[in-house]
Structures are given as structure tokens and as C-alpha cells.
N, C-alpha and C positions, 0 to 999 in steps of 0.2 A: 504493500500500500504506500510505502514511503516514496516509491518511484513515480507515482501517478502525477504529482504536481509538476515534476520535471517534464514528463511527456506532455502534459496539458499545456504547459507554457510553450514548449517547442511547437506544438501543433497550432496554437493560436497565432504564432509569429509566421509559421511557414504556410499556412493556408488550410482551409477546411477540406480540400480535396486530398490531403495527405493522410494516408492510413497509418495507424500506430501498430507496431508489432509487439509481441511479447518480448520481455527483456532477454537478451542473449547473455548468459552467464559464462564467464571464462575462468577456468581454474588453472593457474600456471603450475601448480604442484602436481597436477594429475597428468602424467606424461604418457604419450603413446609412442609412435615410431619416430626414429631419428631420420631426418630428411637427407637424402644424398643429392637431390637436385632435380632440375627440369632441363630438358634438352631436345635434340632432334638428330637426324641422320643426314650425312652426305654420302652420295654414291656416284662418284665422278663418271663411272662407265655408263650409267643409266641416265643421269640427270645433269651431268657437267659439274665441275667443281665450283665452290664458292670463290669469288674474287677476294683480293686482299681486303678491300673495303667491306665486303659482305661478312668476312670473318669477324671484323671488329664489331659490326652491327649485331651479329649473332651472339657473341660471347662477352661483349662489353656490358656494363651495368648502368651506364649513365642514361641521360634523356635520349630517347629515340633508339635505344638498344633493347635487344631481347633479354639479355641477362642470363642466357643459357649457361648452365654449369656442367652439362653432360653432352658428350658427342658420341654417337654410334657410327662406326664405319664397317664396311664389309671386309671379310677375309678373302684375299685373292685365291683363286683356284690353283694358280701356279705362282712360283716365286717371281716370275716375270711381271706379275700383276700386283705385287706387294706394295709398290710405291704409288699407286694411282691416287690414293687419298691422303698421302703423306703431308702435303703442304698444309691442308686445313687441319689435320690432326696435330701437326707440329705447332702451329700457331695457337690452337686451342690449349695444348699442353703448356705453352709458355704463359698463357693467361690463367693457369691454374684449373683448367677444366678437366673433369674426369672423362677419359676416353676408354671406350670398350669396343669390342668387335664381334661380329656374327658372321658365320659362313653360310653360303647358300649351297655350295657343292664342294666335295673333296676333289683333289686332283683326279683327272679322268681315268688314270690307270688304277685307281682304287675302287672304281665303281663297277657294278654289274647291273644289267637290266633284267626286269622280270615283268610278268603280267600282274597288275594289281587291280582287281575288280573290273577287269575289262580295259584298263589303261595299258596299252602295249608300250613297251620300252620305258616303263617306270624305272626310276633309278634308286639304288640303295648301296650303301657302303658294304663291301665284302667283309665277311667276318675275319678273314686272314689278314686284313689291312687295318684292323682297329689300332694296333700299336703304331703302325706307320702314320695313321691319321692323327694320333695324338702328337707325334713328332712334327707333323705338318703344322698343326696349331702352334706348337712351340717355335717353329721356324719363323712364323709370322710375328709372334710377340717379340722374338729376339731381334728380327729385322727392325721392328718399330723402335725397340729400346736402343738399338745401335744408331738410330737416326733421331734420337731425342724425344721419343714418346714412350713413356712407361704405361703400357695398357693396365687399366685397373682390373679388367676381367676379359675373358673370351668365352663365347658360347659354343656349345657342341653343334647346334644346328638351328638355323632359322626355320620356324614353323614346320617341324617334322611331320605334323599331322595335316598339312595343307600344301603338299609339295608336288602338285601337278607339273610345275615347271622347274623343280629342283629335286632334292634328294629326300626320299621318305625314310622315316624311322618309326618302328613300332615302339610302344612303351617298353616291351620286353628287351628290344635291342638297345634302347637308350639306357635302361638299367644295367644291362650287361656291360656296355662301354664304360659307364660311370664306375661300376664295381671294379673292373679289371684294368682299365687304362687311364681314367681321368686323374688318378693319383700321380701320374707322371707329368701332367701339364704344369708348366712353370709359372702360371698366374692363376688368379681366381677363376672358377668355372661357373658358367651360367647354364642352366637347363630348366625346363625343356623348351621354352619360348613357343608354347602352343598358340595357334593363331586366334583362338577365341576363349582363352583361359579355360580350356577343357580340363576339368579336374581329373578325368580318367587318364590323362597323359602325365600329370604331375603327381597324382596320388601314389603310384607305384614307387616313385623316387622317395617320397616321404616315408613310405612304409618299409623301405629296405635300408637298414642302418648302414650297410657297407656302401651302397650307392650314395646315400645322403652324406656320408662322411667325406666324399670327394666332390661335393657340390657346395659352393659358397653362396650362390644367389639363385633363388627360384624366380625365373623370368616368365612373363606372360604377355600376350598381345590381347587387345580388347575389341577386335573387330566383331561387331554385332552382339557383344556380350551384354546381357540385360543387367540392370543395376542390382536385381535380386541375386545375381550370381557373383557379385563383387566380393562378398565376404568369403573367407577361406578358413573355416574352423580347424581343418586338419593341419594347416600350416601353423596356426596358433598353438596347436597341441604338440607338434613334433618339430617345428622349425626353429627351435631355440638356437641362437648363435648364427642363424642364416639371415640373409637379406631377402627382401621381397620387392622386385622391380617390375614395373610395366615398361617393357622395352620397345614397343612399337604400336602406334595407332595413328589414324587420321579420323576426325570426327566433326560433323556427322556424316560427311561424304567426301568424295574426291571430285565431284562434278560441279559443285557451285563455287563461285568466287569466294575466296577467304574474306573479302570485304562485305559480303552480304550481311546486312544487319536487320533485325536483331538476332539472326541465326547464329552469329559468332558467339553470342552468350551461351549457347549450348555447350561450347568448348569449356566455358567456365564451370558450368554445372558438372560436366564430365570430369574435370580435374578435381573439383570439390569431392565428388563421389569416390574418385580413385584414392584421394587422401584419407577421407573420413570413413567410407564404407568398406573399401578394400584394404586400407592401411598400407598402400604401397609407399615405398621410400623414394622411388624415382618415377618420373613420368616423361616418356620419350616419344616425340612426334616422329612421323615418317620423314619425307624430305623436308629439310629446313627451308629451302627456296623452291616454291612451287605456287601455281595459281591458287591452290587450295590450302596452302601452308602458312606458317607464321611470317615468312618473308616473301614478298611479291618478287616477280622476276626482275623488277627494277631495283631490287635491293632494299626497299623500304618495308617497314612493318605493315602487315595487313591488320584488319580488325581481329582476326583470330590470333595473330601474333601479339597484338596489344593485350588481349585477354590473357595469353600465356605469360606475358611480361608482368602482369599484375601479381602473379605468383613468383616467377623466376627471379625478378630483380630484387625482391625483398625477402623471400624465404630462401635463405642461402644454405649451402651444405653445412651440416652440423646442427642446424636448428631442429628442435623437437616439437612435434605436434602436441598440443595440449588440449584438454577437454574444453569444448565450447558447445553451446546450444546450436545444433546443426541446422535446424529449420524453424526459426522463431515465428515465421509467418508463411503463409502460402506464397510460393515463388521466391522466398528469401532463403539464402544458404550462407552459413557462416562457418569458418574454420579459423583456428588460431595456432600460433607457433611461438616458440621462445628460444632465445639464445642469451644466456646470462640474464641481465636485467631488461633486455629488449623483448618486447612483445609485438608480434605482427598479427593483425586481424584482417582476414580477407572476406569481404561481404559481397554477395551477388543479389541483385534485385531483378528478377526476370519479369516482374509485373509491369503493367502499363501505367501505374500510378506511383508517385513517390511514396516512400515509407519513412516514418519517424522511428528510428531504431535506437534503443538504449542498450549499451554494453555495460556490464559490471565485471570488473576484474578483481578476483579475490585477493585479499591481502595487499592491494595496491594503494598508493596514495594519490597525490596530485602531480601531474606531469604534462608537458607539452605533447601534442599529437600532430604528426605530419600525415598527409593523406594524398593519394593519387587516384584519379577516376578515369574510367573508359566508358563512354556511352556513344550515342549515335554521331556526335560531333567532336568528341575528344578522345585522344589516345594517351593513356597513362599520364594525364595532365596533373601537375602538382596543384594542390588547393591551399587556400589560406590556412595558417596554423590555427589549431584550436587547443582546448585544454581538457584533460581528464581530471575531475575533482573528486577526491576521496574514492578513487577507483570506479567512478561512474562517468560515462560519456554518452551523450545523446546527440545523434546526428541525423541528417537527412540522406537517405539512399535514393538518388534520382531514379525515375522510371527507367527500366531497361538499362541497367548500369552495373558496373563492377568497381568496387572501391577497396583499396588497401590502406590500412591505418598502421602507423608505426609509433609506438609509445614506449615508455620506460616504467619499470616497477620502481616507484620511489615514494617516499613519504609514509610507507607502511611496512609491515613485516614482509620481507622479501625472501621467499623460500629459495633454497639452493639445492635443487634436485641433483642427485649423484651423477646422472649421465652428462650433465653440463659441467665441463671442466674449464676453468679459466686458463688459457694458454700461458706457458712461461715465456717471458720476453725472449725474442729471437736474438741471436748474435747480430750485431749491426755491422754491415759491411759498407765501406765508403762507396757512394754511388759514382765517384769518378773512375773511369775505366781507361785512362790514358789517352782519351780522345782530345783533350784540351778544352772541352766544353762541359758544362754541368748538365744535370738532368733537365728535361723539358717539361714545362707546366702550361696548361691552358686553363683558363678560368672564365666561365660563362654564367652570367646572372640572368634571372627571370624575375622581374619585380612587379609588384602590385601594391596599391594602398600603402600600408606600413609594413609589408613583408616581402620576402624574396627567397628564391632558392638559388644555390650556387652549385654548378657542376664543375668538378675539377678532374682533369686528366693528367696523370704523372707518367712520363716516359723515361725509361732507363736508356740513356744514350751511350752508356759505357760499354766496355767489352767483357765485364764480369757481372755475375748476378749480385743483386742486392738482397741480403737476407735480414729482413727486419728494417722498417723505415719509419721515419717521423718527418712529416712536412710541417714546417713552421712558417707563419705569416701573421701579419697584423691586420685585424679588422678595423676599418675606419670608424671614427667616433659615432656613437649612436646605434651601432649594429650589434646584435646579440644572437648567438646561435640557440635555437630551441630544440633541434633534433638533427640527427645526421645518419648517413648510411655508409657502409663499407670502410669506416674508420672510427676511432674513438677520439672525440674532441675535448680538449681541456686547455684553459677555461673557456667560457662561452663568449667572451669578448676580449678586446685588447690583443695581446700577443698570444695567439692560438697555436697549439700543437695538435696535429692530426696524426694519430699513430695507427699503423696497420692492425687489422683484426686477424683472427687465427687462419682464415682461408686465403688471404692475399698478401702474406708477409714476404713472399719471394718474388722479386722482379727480375726476370731473365733479361739479358742484353736485348735491347730493342722492344721489350714488352711495355705495355701501357696498362695502368690500373685506373679505374674510374671511381671516384668517391664524390661525396657531396653533402650538403646540409641545407636545412631550412632555417631562416633567421628573421628577426624583426629589424626595422630601421625607424629612425625618427625624422626621416626626410633626407638623410645622407645616403645616396646609392652609389657612392664611389667604390671602386674595386681595390683590393690590396695591390700594392705596387711591387712587392718583392717577396720571393719565396726561397726557402732553403730546404734541402732534403738531407737529413743526417748532417746538417751543418754546412753543406756545400751549396753555394748560390745556384739558383735555377735560371734557365733561359725561359722567359715568359713569351708565349706565342699567342 
């Protein structure tokens, strides 16, 4: 009852047509899965490679970027094909992106043909080639490692149960390979990547302790999978210590333009369900650049891409999903995530009317709130700062929109759940690499009223990696930071230091990291005039 006056006041200001939803309660101490990230696939042989600029758009985290933290690539059928996707994979790895690979076919000499339910010349891996196939996968991961890409994992087979155009595997064959041969694979192993999250394909793995011991990630695709089939009780029962990834999908189809609106909001609900109902740790799209994908052929974000970025830019690797009221009103979907004292709330309103939505964050105090919105006319657009008071925040969710809120647990008892570990400071390496010039920084402001956002790109122009960085600059008088992303800022005004967070502390030579913050101003919208990185003066561009 105590929340009603807040909602009533908000409704009277925002208009009688705005509906009020039930309060969405968020419990930062009730942890669910640890998020590995969001991403997509490149397949140069089928769709062409990304350009250099498109790689920055795909994996950067600043304005106009997708913020993808996972890249999937194909395993070449022969060693002559191993390098086809290397350029994008290498740049992704430099930006701290998790790279994994999936094969469509083994080398031709390892395959035999057979008649499968009337399909003549269906392909399968010969039993006497299982050991050789494991070494083929090792050869690919070794090639990538020797060329600067440490694969996080490799799959046994892409869609073994929907392989009309590639190699079939039965669940019995998959279990046999995992039991007898996967233990020799030199990186993490993904299986089975069923095309429709068919549990009869993955159940045998979970029910065979020897096979399961040689699997690190249960992977699945979600083509045509109903939401009622998203939960996986057997994995929760037997998958302790394993990861659960959604490794490929496009949704709702591959025929419509990715800019079709409000259809693109269906992607948001799909991602919400994948996080909340299925409890996946990763969500990976099919082609990154495609007419129906997150990036248009011209390299710009599509509407579907903007929806994905509402998750990907702010829910970063290592964040933990926390309990939240998932469906506080018809057509409203809410999920929440935590890293240390940072809480991210992702809210979707698929309805045709605006909704007044109250969030309450358990054990939180008062803190600034930054937000970004995507709707029919805006793409991940930063909004004016607001405030959470005593753990309560009431906002308007525009009709047919998706909004991401970033705030901090402050002013109240802040739980410290055990899976969230504050990283130890990284050793600091001087950013100068013998080139005679310092690191490069760009600073872009977007101002309104008495507020603004600043997007900062930091580029290592040296010849050696920077392991641990602090960017120092002076905010002009009257400016004060209220919240930030991809760095820790202290203090909020005057001489500010922005220190790396756990996932972006290493800057390879030539690599760029995107950080930013939201701030208030008292009329002075000047920009900082000088920056230093680990004490070395930067070139401002």
C-alpha cells in the first residue's frame, strides 16, 4: 500500500492514458546464472567477412555499437580453410570477446555416406575416424591460438539432428564420441547444439556420467522452440559445474527486414525468455551482418540489433542474473542483473500504451539511475538521469519500447553474494610502446537540459599490451558524474580517474576500449582538454 501514492503521483503527471503495472521487485541477493554474454556469428565463406569498421560496431560498447561479447565462427573442413574467419576472430579477441567455434562437417576423408530415412548420400563420421576427428578439432584450436585467438570452446557438431546439408549424428554416436574421444580435445567442449533444443538429443549426455565429464557446455539452438520448452529440469538436476548456452538463432524469421517495427520487440521478449525461463548464460545470433540480423548490410545497427544492444552493452560477462518480477503486467517483461554494486534492469513494454512501472530493489538505498531506450524512433538512446530513492524507482515505459536502467546499490545494506568477486588490481603496464606517441583518446558529448552523456574511446597505440589502466582527466566546473559504464569512476567531479573493470583491463596493441558516463552540468558543457593513461599524456582526436 505504501507504493500507491508514488504510482498515483506519477500517473497524474504522465497522463490518464498511462497504465500502472504491479511493482517489479528485484532481489540482488537471490542469484541465478552467471552471464557469459551476447553475440553472433561470422561465416566468411557463406556471408562474407565483416569489415574492419563493422568489427568495431559489432564488439564495441559505446553509442551506436552492438556491444557483443561473444563471437561464433565455423571450423574449417580442411586446414586450408582454417584462416577464413581469422581476421574478425583476431580483432574480437583483442577486444576481449569470447570466441568459440562449431563444425559443420569433418574432413571429407573421415566421412561415409548412408541412407537415412530415404535421404540418399546422408553423411556421418566413420567410427574408425573418431580419434582423428578429435585431433582435427585440436588442429583448428591450435591454429587459432598460434594466430592470436584462444578459443574458449569448440563444438562437436552443429545441429547433428538437422543435418540434411551437413553431417548427422545420433545421440548414441554423440555419447560414444564424448565418452571415448572428447577427453583428448584441448579446449572446452560444447555439445550437442540441437537445432530446436530437442531434449532427447541432450538428455543422453546428461544421463551418462562418462560423457558428461568430457563436456563443458550444453549448447542448444532455438529454432521454433516454444517458450514452454525453454526450461530444462534435467540440466538443473545433473548439470552442476557445466555451462548452458544458446549458441544459434534468428528470431522471429529470416524473411523480414530487421528494421520492421514493432516486430523487432519480439527479439527482446525472446532474449528475456532465454535468460529468465531457460536460464541460458549466452545468447548467440546467427549472422551478425544480414538483412534480418543485428547489423544491416551497410554496417549500421538494425532495430533488432538495437534491441540486442539493450542487453549486450550493459549486461556484461560476469554479471549474475538476479531475481526480478518477470511479468508485472500484460506485455511487460523485466529481468535484472548484478555485478558488485551495479544493478542493471532490462524492461520491455510490448503494449500499445505507456506503462507506469515501479521497481523496488531490496536492501538498496538512494542512487542515480542512467537509462537507454529503443522504440519506434530511437535506438539505445540515452535518457535524462533520474534517481532511485530508498530502493524505489518509478518510471514510464513508453509504448512498444525496451529500456535498460543502470543503478548502484548504495545507501542501504548491500549484500555481497559469493559468486561476485571483486577483481584484484591488475599489474599496470606503461601504455607507451616505443612509438613516440601516447595513447589515443576520443571524447564525444551528448547534452540536454542540465545533463549529458560522454562516450570515451581509448586506443593503445603502442607495441605492447597494457595490463590494467587508469584514465585521468579533469571535468570542467559544474559537471558531476552520476553513473558510468565499462569503468569505475572516482571522484564524481574535478580530477577524475576512470579505472578498468574486470573484463576490459587488457588493451592489446592497436585495441580500443569504449567507456562512458552520464553526468549533470550547471550550464558549462565544455569538454576536458587533456587526458593521461597510466600517467602518460594522450593524443586527443
